N, C-alpha and C positions, 0 to 999 in steps of 0.2 A: 554455468554455475560452478562454483568451486568443487573440486573433486571429493571433498570430505562428505558430501551429501550423495555421492553416487551409489554406494553399495546397496544391493538388494531392492532396487526400485523396479516395480513391475512394469512401469512405462513412464514416459515423460510426455505431458500434454503441452503443446506450445500455446502461447497467448493469442495467436491468431484464430484459434478454433473456438466455435460456439460452445463446445463442451467445457471450455475453460471457465465458464461462468456458473456452472452448476456442479456442486461438489458430489462426487461419486459416493454412493451408499449413504448419503446424508440428505434425504428428501426435504425440500423446503428451505435449504440454505443456499443462497446465491451470492456471488461475488462480482461486483462491478457490472451488474446485469440489468440495469434499468431499461435498456432498450431490448436486449435479447429475450428477457423474460418479464416484460412490462405487465403482462396479464397477471402475474403472480403477486404483484403489489396489492391486489385486491383481496388476497388471502391472508387472514389474520394469523394463520399458523406459519406463514413464511417469515424468514428473517433475511434481510439484505445487508450485505457488508459493502461499504465503500472504502477501498484501501487508501485513497487519497483524493484530494480535490484538484484533479486535472480533467479537462473537458472530455478526453477520450475514455474516461472511467466513469464520470457521472452522466455521460451522454444518455439521454432519454429520461432523466429525472426532471419532472416539471418544476418550474421556478415560480416565484411570486405567490407563494402560499397555495399553489394549485395542486400540490401533492396531497392526496387525501388518504393514502394508505389503504387499509389499516396496517399493512406490513411495516415492521419497524426497521429503521436504518441504523446499523451498528458501525461505529467508527471511533477514532481517537478524539480526544478533546479538541485538538487544533482543527481537525476536519469538521467536527461538530460546530465549532464557532463559525467557520466559513459557510457551512450549510445554513445556519441561522441568520447570519448577518449579510451574506453576499447572495446566496442562492434563494434565501427567504423560504426556508422549509420550517414548518411549525415544530417547536420543541416537543410537541406531543408525539412525534414520530421518530425522534432521534434518541439513541442510547449511546452514551459515551463509555469508553473503556480505556484505561491507562495501559501503556506498554507493560507487558508481563502479567496483566490481570487476566484470569481465566473465567469465562462465562459459559453458560450452557445453552444448547439448542435442542429442543424436543424433536426427536426423530419420529417417535410414535406415541401418540396419546394413549393408545391401548396398552402397550407394554411398559410405558414409562421410560423407554430408552432415551438417553441423552448423549449428545456429543459435546466434548469440551473444546472451547475455542479460545485461542490466546493470540493477542497481537504483539508483535515485536517491531522495533525500529527498522525500517527498510533502507535507511541511509539514502533517501531520495529527496523529496521536498518535505517541508515541515508537515508533520502529522502523518506521513506515509507509513503504512504498516505492511509487514508480511504476516500471513495468517496460518497458524497451525491448528488443524482440526484433528482431534483424537476421538475415534469411534469406540463404541462399547466393546467391540471385539478385540481391541488393542491396536488395531491398525491406525496409522496416522497419515493424513494428507497435508501437503504443504503448498499453499498458494502464495507466490512471491509478490503479487502485484507488480509494480515497477520497483526495482531495487538495485542497489549498487553494493556488491559484496564488500564486507569489511571483516577483519579478523575477529572483532568482538562478537560476530554472529555465531561463532563456534561456542560461545559461552552462554547463549540463550538456553536456560535450564531445561525446559520441557522439550525443546527441539534437540538439544544435545542428548538427552536421554533417549528420545525416539530414534536418533541416528545410531547411537551406541548399541541399542537393543535391536537394531535392524527392523524397525516397525514402520518405516516410511514406505507407503504403498504407491502413491501418486504424487508427482511434483507438477504443479501448474506453473509454468516457468516463463518469466519475462525474458524474451530473446531479442530485444531491440538491438543490442550490440553483441549478440551471440556469435557472430562470425569471427573467425580467427584474425581477420584483417583489422579488427578494432582492437588496438592496444592503447588502453586509457591509463593515464597516470592516476595515482590516488587522489581523491577529492581535495584533501588538504593541500597537496602540491599544486593542483590546478588553480585553486583559489589564490594561493600565494603568488603563483606565476602571473595571473591577471593583475593582481594588485601591484606587483613589481613593475609590470609593463606600463601601467597607468602612471605610476610614480616617475618612471623614466622620461615620460613625455613632458613633465612639468619641472622646469629648472628650479633648483633650490632657492634661488634669489627672488623668484616670483612671489609677490605678496599674496596672502590668502584671499584677499578681496579681488584679485585679478580676475577678469572676466573670461577665464579659460573654461571651455565647455567640453566635458568628457561624456561621451555617449556609450552606454553599455546595453547590449541586446538582452532584454529580459521579457518575461511574461508575467502573468498575474501572481504566480507563486512558484518558487523553486530556485531563485537566484539570490536569495537574501544573504547568504554567506559571502557571496562575491561583493555585493553592495556594501556590506558592513566592513569587510576587510579593506576595500578601496577607500 
């Protein structure tokens, strides 16, 4: 993760740990946890966050209208559309939140304590979100889901404020490409490079109706920018 988020972190929890699916000091709030905490979906006081619609994150979520809650699933509008139309989850259990919109999770019905939750663009696949959780005591936790750092993330208002005030307690971090051996070009450059490579394979004089077949390795969601640019 970019070093502007490093100061004053009490610890960093990696995304391979079970603990990464349950938010510390925020009982009843779960992230990408349909398999790890499937029993909690039967608790009406629980809230489940789906950061994005990739199989390793919705794993354990029943398909074909078999999800019966009553725990609600919170996600972005794009992810919500995929849940409704592809996964076939009833709209009764889906709550949409736009990027930058803050919503609340009840921590304790007795005291009325609430945590503020905000989704921001994770720069991953369409609808992917990083999640900022602000606790009543002022501490904030950041769950990155799957993300790709971009300079604009420094401008996410509530996250920026939490970092500047040294309020970030725990970072639940995507470490898929965390090893120093992974040196990745910016996404925009990668997309342009692929499009240019494809274009170089097709001579300028070849008519558009020519039966040239270009195969691109894709999966259900996440390579749309490449296809569009090509």
